[in-house]
MDAnalysis code that builds the backbone (N, CA, C; Angstrom):
import MDAnalysis as mda
import numpy as np

u = mda.Universe.empty(375, n_residues=125, atom_resindex=np.repeat(np.arange(125), 3), trajectory=True)
u.add_TopologyAttr("name", ["N", "CA", "C"] * 125)
u.add_TopologyAttr("resid", np.arange(1, 126))
u.add_TopologyAttr("resname", ["MET", "GLN", "GLU", "GLN", "SER", "ILE", "GLU", "SER", "ASN", "ASP", "GLN", "GLY", "ASP", "LYS", "VAL", "ARG", "VAL", "PHE", "GLU", "LEU", "ALA", "ALA", "GLU", "LEU", "PHE", "GLY", "VAL", "LEU", "ALA", "THR", "PRO", "MET", "ARG", "LEU", "ARG", "ILE", "LEU", "SER", "ALA", "LEU", "CYS", "ASP", "ARG", "GLU", "LYS", "SER", "VAL", "SER", "GLN", "LEU", "LEU", "SER", "GLU", "ILE", "GLU", "THR", "THR", "GLN", "PRO", "ASN", "LEU", "SER", "GLN", "HIS", "LEU", "ASN", "VAL", "LEU", "TYR", "ARG", "THR", "GLY", "VAL", "LEU", "ALA", "LYS", "ARG", "LYS", "GLU", "GLY", "THR", "GLN", "VAL", "ILE", "TYR", "ARG", "VAL", "GLN", "SER", "GLU", "GLN", "ALA", "VAL", "THR", "LEU", "CYS", "ARG", "THR", "VAL", "CYS", "THR", "GLN", "ILE", "ALA", "ILE", "GLU", "MET", "ASP", "GLU", "PRO", "GLY", "VAL", "VAL", "PRO", "VAL", "SER", "GLN", "ARG", "LEU", "SER", "PRO", "ARG", "LEU", "ALA", "ARG"])
u.atoms.positions = np.array([
    [44.853, 95.592, 112.658],
    [45.171, 96.896, 113.048],
    [46.731, 96.630, 113.774],
    [47.070, 95.160, 114.299],
    [48.501, 95.057, 114.526],
    [49.054, 95.231, 113.506],
    [49.134, 94.725, 111.908],
    [49.524, 94.982, 110.978],
    [50.263, 96.160, 110.716],
    [49.847, 96.853, 111.396],
    [50.279, 98.284, 111.040],
    [51.233, 99.144, 111.189],
    [50.864, 98.656, 112.782],
    [51.888, 98.974, 113.967],
    [53.272, 97.921, 113.400],
    [53.813, 96.734, 112.961],
    [54.465, 96.098, 112.240],
    [55.033, 96.346, 110.893],
    [53.844, 96.807, 110.763],
    [54.651, 97.685, 109.118],
    [54.957, 99.260, 109.350],
    [54.920, 99.844, 110.026],
    [55.824, 100.910, 110.579],
    [56.921, 100.929, 111.426],
    [56.183, 99.999, 111.614],
    [57.931, 99.421, 112.554],
    [59.158, 99.177, 111.209],
    [58.579, 98.052, 110.692],
    [59.431, 97.578, 109.675],
    [59.714, 98.901, 108.655],
    [58.844, 99.331, 108.364],
    [59.648, 101.015, 107.805],
    [61.073, 101.535, 108.338],
    [60.696, 102.114, 109.913],
    [61.338, 102.349, 110.690],
    [63.190, 102.104, 110.191],
    [62.686, 100.535, 110.975],
    [63.549, 99.477, 110.786],
    [64.282, 99.325, 109.787],
    [64.006, 100.281, 108.671],
    [64.607, 99.734, 107.236],
    [65.088, 101.263, 106.898],
    [64.947, 102.610, 108.079],
    [65.617, 104.350, 107.777],
    [66.777, 103.766, 108.484],
    [66.443, 103.066, 109.810],
    [67.382, 102.830, 110.727],
    [68.954, 102.344, 109.888],
    [68.484, 101.559, 109.219],
    [69.502, 100.355, 108.504],
    [70.114, 101.943, 107.542],
    [69.509, 102.347, 106.916],
    [70.147, 103.324, 105.720],
    [71.168, 104.441, 106.344],
    [70.320, 105.417, 107.643],
    [71.247, 106.356, 108.615],
    [72.565, 105.631, 108.477],
    [72.114, 104.655, 109.053],
    [73.614, 103.854, 109.807],
    [74.590, 103.256, 108.771],
    [74.137, 102.991, 107.591],
    [74.507, 102.327, 106.315],
    [76.037, 103.848, 106.028],
    [75.312, 105.090, 105.890],
    [75.446, 106.176, 105.482],
    [76.375, 106.871, 105.817],
    [76.258, 106.226, 107.629],
    [77.124, 106.814, 108.914],
    [78.793, 106.471, 108.303],
    [78.213, 104.735, 108.407],
    [79.539, 103.707, 108.066],
    [80.312, 104.511, 106.685],
    [79.241, 104.808, 105.503],
    [80.107, 104.951, 104.315],
    [81.305, 106.477, 104.360],
    [80.574, 107.389, 105.426],
    [80.268, 108.467, 105.726],
    [81.859, 108.732, 106.323],
    [82.184, 107.891, 107.321],
    [83.707, 107.831, 108.002],
    [84.365, 106.982, 107.415],
    [84.026, 106.466, 105.868],
    [84.876, 105.216, 105.368],
    [85.468, 106.913, 103.698],
    [84.353, 107.679, 103.678],
    [84.424, 108.228, 102.458],
    [86.112, 109.431, 102.568],
    [86.836, 109.059, 103.445],
    [88.188, 110.199, 103.218],
    [89.084, 109.033, 103.227],
    [89.787, 109.683, 101.312],
    [91.224, 108.509, 101.250],
    [91.725, 107.874, 102.060],
    [92.410, 108.768, 103.570],
    [93.283, 109.348, 104.933],
    [92.579, 108.179, 105.239],
    [91.633, 107.812, 105.620],
    [91.297, 106.130, 106.330],
    [90.729, 105.523, 106.110],
    [90.983, 105.687, 104.712],
    [91.315, 104.129, 104.126],
    [92.376, 103.701, 104.424],
    [93.472, 104.479, 103.741],
    [95.107, 103.790, 103.953],
    [95.581, 103.687, 105.155],
    [94.557, 104.640, 106.380],
    [94.889, 103.807, 107.453],
    [94.573, 102.222, 108.005],
    [92.863, 102.332, 107.966],
    [92.563, 101.256, 107.260],
    [93.810, 100.327, 106.911],
    [94.004, 100.300, 105.783],
    [94.952, 99.222, 104.720],
    [96.155, 99.709, 105.312],
    [96.332, 99.782, 106.062],
    [97.664, 99.793, 107.254],
    [97.700, 98.915, 107.948],
    [96.607, 98.803, 108.770],
    [96.438, 98.198, 110.263],
    [95.230, 96.753, 109.742],
    [95.340, 96.702, 108.847],
    [94.351, 95.112, 108.394],
    [95.484, 94.017, 108.263],
    [97.160, 94.320, 108.796],
    [97.614, 92.715, 108.660],
    [97.854, 92.675, 110.211],
    [98.524, 93.836, 110.857],
    [98.738, 94.151, 112.561],
    [98.361, 95.484, 112.940],
    [98.676, 95.144, 114.354],
    [98.186, 96.748, 115.083],
    [99.327, 96.983, 114.783],
    [99.139, 98.603, 114.783],
    [100.616, 99.866, 114.840],
    [100.303, 101.302, 115.992],
    [101.699, 101.124, 115.925],
    [101.779, 102.907, 117.519],
    [101.481, 104.224, 116.043],
    [101.433, 105.099, 116.493],
    [100.798, 105.992, 115.975],
    [102.324, 106.461, 115.382],
    [103.245, 105.954, 115.891],
    [105.140, 106.656, 114.997],
    [104.679, 105.679, 113.974],
    [104.188, 104.440, 113.761],
    [104.111, 103.507, 112.616],
    [103.774, 103.566, 111.525],
    [102.541, 104.169, 111.708],
    [102.020, 104.628, 111.182],
    [102.053, 106.057, 110.337],
    [102.518, 107.158, 110.661],
    [103.180, 107.932, 110.204],
    [103.991, 107.207, 109.231],
    [105.071, 106.825, 109.699],
    [106.180, 106.595, 108.322],
    [105.746, 105.688, 107.724],
    [104.635, 105.199, 107.546],
    [104.089, 104.610, 106.834],
    [103.034, 104.766, 105.345],
    [102.768, 106.651, 106.248],
    [101.461, 107.309, 105.647],
    [101.995, 108.646, 105.680],
    [101.968, 109.439, 104.990],
    [102.809, 110.408, 104.906],
    [100.992, 111.843, 104.626],
    [101.257, 112.249, 105.461],
    [100.161, 112.868, 106.338],
    [101.005, 114.005, 107.879],
    [100.767, 114.906, 108.146],
    [101.312, 115.623, 110.117],
    [100.354, 113.958, 110.836],
    [101.991, 114.536, 111.626],
    [100.612, 114.010, 112.917],
    [99.078, 114.166, 113.506],
    [99.571, 115.539, 113.987],
    [97.430, 116.174, 114.102],
    [96.307, 115.520, 113.605],
    [96.955, 115.568, 111.992],
    [96.293, 115.231, 111.167],
    [96.010, 113.913, 110.909],
    [96.589, 113.354, 111.298],
    [96.873, 111.683, 111.505],
    [95.938, 111.431, 112.552],
    [96.160, 112.588, 113.483],
    [95.290, 111.645, 115.116],
    [93.891, 112.245, 114.995],
    [93.122, 112.741, 114.180],
    [92.674, 113.269, 114.221],
    [91.239, 112.218, 113.272],
    [92.306, 111.100, 112.210],
    [91.476, 110.732, 111.697],
    [91.105, 109.065, 112.369],
    [92.327, 109.154, 112.872],
    [92.608, 107.685, 114.030],
    [91.360, 107.973, 115.310],
    [91.217, 109.079, 115.617],
    [90.340, 109.503, 116.599],
    [88.770, 110.017, 116.274],
    [88.422, 110.251, 114.778],
    [86.756, 109.488, 114.016],
    [87.067, 107.787, 113.773],
    [87.778, 107.332, 113.646],
    [87.896, 105.185, 112.747],
    [87.625, 104.651, 114.941],
    [88.205, 105.364, 115.779],
    [88.128, 104.899, 116.746],
    [86.862, 105.221, 117.266],
    [86.313, 106.542, 117.483],
    [84.440, 107.244, 118.124],
    [83.574, 106.164, 117.785],
    [84.061, 105.728, 116.117],
    [82.741, 104.885, 115.278],
    [83.188, 103.861, 115.649],
    [84.015, 103.107, 116.595],
    [84.423, 101.287, 116.636],
    [84.798, 101.053, 115.070],
    [85.247, 101.470, 114.359],
    [86.352, 100.997, 113.553],
    [87.326, 100.271, 113.602],
    [87.729, 101.164, 114.402],
    [88.988, 100.416, 115.278],
    [89.595, 100.431, 116.621],
    [90.090, 99.434, 117.671],
    [90.101, 99.646, 118.790],
    [91.780, 100.327, 118.932],
    [92.209, 100.561, 120.026],
    [93.392, 101.695, 120.757],
    [93.566, 100.639, 122.267],
    [95.059, 100.989, 122.438],
    [95.118, 100.530, 123.915],
    [96.910, 101.252, 123.820],
    [96.911, 101.384, 125.174],
    [98.113, 102.009, 125.515],
    [99.256, 101.487, 125.841],
    [100.415, 101.682, 125.866],
    [101.733, 100.647, 125.340],
    [102.507, 101.915, 125.769],
    [102.833, 102.171, 127.482],
    [104.080, 103.070, 127.701],
    [103.602, 104.607, 127.537],
    [103.838, 104.818, 126.517],
    [103.873, 107.159, 126.448],
    [103.055, 106.106, 125.338],
    [102.579, 105.305, 124.071],
    [102.066, 105.097, 122.790],
    [100.620, 104.554, 122.873],
    [100.272, 105.189, 121.811],
    [98.541, 104.832, 121.372],
    [98.805, 103.541, 120.944],
    [98.732, 102.549, 120.522],
    [98.750, 101.388, 119.497],
    [96.998, 100.866, 119.080],
    [97.092, 101.334, 117.919],
    [95.678, 101.538, 117.345],
    [95.744, 100.139, 116.746],
    [94.523, 99.080, 116.074],
    [93.951, 98.340, 115.581],
    [92.664, 97.931, 115.062],
    [92.704, 96.769, 114.627],
    [91.719, 97.025, 113.175],
    [90.122, 96.547, 114.755],
    [88.967, 97.166, 114.709],
    [88.195, 96.484, 115.263],
    [87.172, 95.908, 114.091],
    [86.762, 96.675, 113.518],
    [85.282, 95.474, 112.525],
    [85.975, 95.361, 111.145],
    [86.311, 94.096, 111.273],
    [86.910, 92.953, 110.459],
    [85.576, 93.622, 109.304],
    [84.865, 93.833, 109.123],
    [83.710, 93.378, 108.190],
    [83.875, 95.396, 107.755],
    [84.381, 96.703, 108.426],
    [84.432, 97.447, 107.933],
    [85.229, 97.701, 106.696],
    [86.378, 96.996, 107.271],
    [88.377, 96.420, 106.358],
    [87.332, 95.431, 104.894],
    [86.905, 94.378, 105.440],
    [86.125, 93.597, 104.375],
    [85.651, 94.650, 103.550],
    [84.977, 95.277, 103.727],
    [84.444, 95.724, 102.847],
    [85.309, 97.096, 101.867],
    [85.588, 97.968, 102.546],
    [86.732, 98.640, 102.080],
    [87.903, 98.005, 101.331],
    [88.111, 96.552, 101.225],
    [89.564, 96.068, 101.002],
    [88.701, 95.552, 99.252],
    [87.604, 94.953, 99.388],
    [86.583, 94.687, 98.578],
    [86.646, 95.775, 97.283],
    [85.756, 96.745, 98.005],
    [85.604, 98.365, 96.853],
    [87.011, 98.738, 96.520],
    [88.100, 98.911, 96.967],
    [88.982, 99.035, 96.186],
    [90.176, 98.152, 95.034],
    [89.743, 96.948, 95.753],
    [90.069, 95.756, 95.226],
    [89.600, 95.858, 93.756],
    [87.954, 96.010, 94.155],
    [87.380, 95.690, 92.695],
    [88.171, 97.021, 91.492],
    [87.805, 98.601, 92.154],
    [88.375, 99.603, 91.587],
    [89.853, 99.606, 90.780],
    [90.383, 99.086, 91.633],
    [91.590, 98.806, 91.024],
    [92.199, 97.768, 90.012],
    [91.236, 96.908, 89.868],
    [91.037, 96.912, 88.780],
    [90.239, 96.817, 88.051],
    [89.359, 97.699, 87.807],
    [88.557, 98.468, 86.648],
    [89.606, 99.568, 86.558],
    [90.951, 100.040, 87.246],
    [91.746, 100.855, 86.393],
    [93.214, 100.691, 85.706],
    [93.495, 98.807, 86.183],
    [94.358, 98.375, 85.654],
    [94.135, 97.740, 84.138],
    [92.557, 97.525, 84.124],
    [92.279, 96.324, 83.081],
    [90.928, 96.769, 82.514],
    [90.927, 98.059, 81.602],
    [90.017, 98.554, 81.783],
    [88.914, 97.728, 80.908],
    [89.142, 97.162, 80.062],
    [88.369, 96.194, 79.020],
    [87.969, 95.198, 79.756],
    [88.404, 94.276, 81.199],
    [88.060, 93.529, 81.386],
    [86.429, 93.832, 82.267],
    [86.453, 95.251, 82.968],
    [84.855, 95.416, 83.494],
    [83.877, 95.470, 82.627],
    [82.664, 95.387, 82.234],
    [81.880, 95.969, 81.776],
    [81.588, 96.670, 82.102],
    [81.097, 98.330, 81.783],
    [80.959, 99.494, 82.149],
    [79.304, 99.757, 82.880],
    [78.505, 98.220, 82.738],
    [77.145, 98.313, 83.040],
    [77.600, 97.966, 83.990],
    [78.931, 96.748, 84.518],
    [79.444, 96.425, 86.688],
    [79.823, 97.019, 86.944],
    [80.639, 98.278, 86.535],
    [81.092, 98.921, 87.518],
    [80.669, 99.099, 88.854],
    [82.080, 99.754, 89.487],
    [81.477, 100.875, 90.948],
    [82.231, 101.494, 90.448],
    [83.172, 102.066, 89.324],
    [83.384, 103.885, 89.686],
    [83.233, 103.806, 87.510],
    [81.892, 104.030, 87.535],
    [81.586, 104.200, 86.116],
    [82.308, 105.504, 85.088],
    [82.714, 106.360, 85.875],
    [83.369, 107.256, 85.629],
    [84.567, 106.789, 85.011],
    [85.355, 105.613, 85.608],
    [86.815, 105.642, 85.249],
    [86.902, 104.759, 83.367],
    [85.595, 104.306, 82.745],
    [85.221, 103.868, 81.700],
    [85.081, 105.404, 80.636],
    [85.309, 106.369, 81.147],
    [85.608, 107.606, 80.094],
    [86.676, 107.906, 79.199],
])
C-alpha cells in the first residue's frame, strides 16, 4: 500500500518537473529575452545601457525585463533613478548560451553536424 503512494508522488513530481521546465522554456522562448540575457551575461547594465545595445522601445524592453525578473532569471537594484539588471540564474544563461551556440554552428557549418544530431533540423533543408 505504501509503495503506491510513493509511486503516485514520484509521478506527481515528474509532472511538476515538466511543468516547471515548460514554464522556463516559455520565458526564454522570445528572441528579445534571449538578446537581453546575452547583453547581461558578462556584467550588469542599466535600462539605458541595454537600450543602446538592443534595438527596441523602452516600454518593450521594460516589459521583457519585468518577465525575466518576475521569474527569477534576472535580479535588479536601484542606483539613484536608474534600475540596474543582472543575471540571477546562471543556469538559465548557460542553457541559452549552449542552445544558441549549437544553432549558430549548425547555421555557419551545415555539413559539420549530422541532421540526426541537430537542435534545429529544419536548418538542414
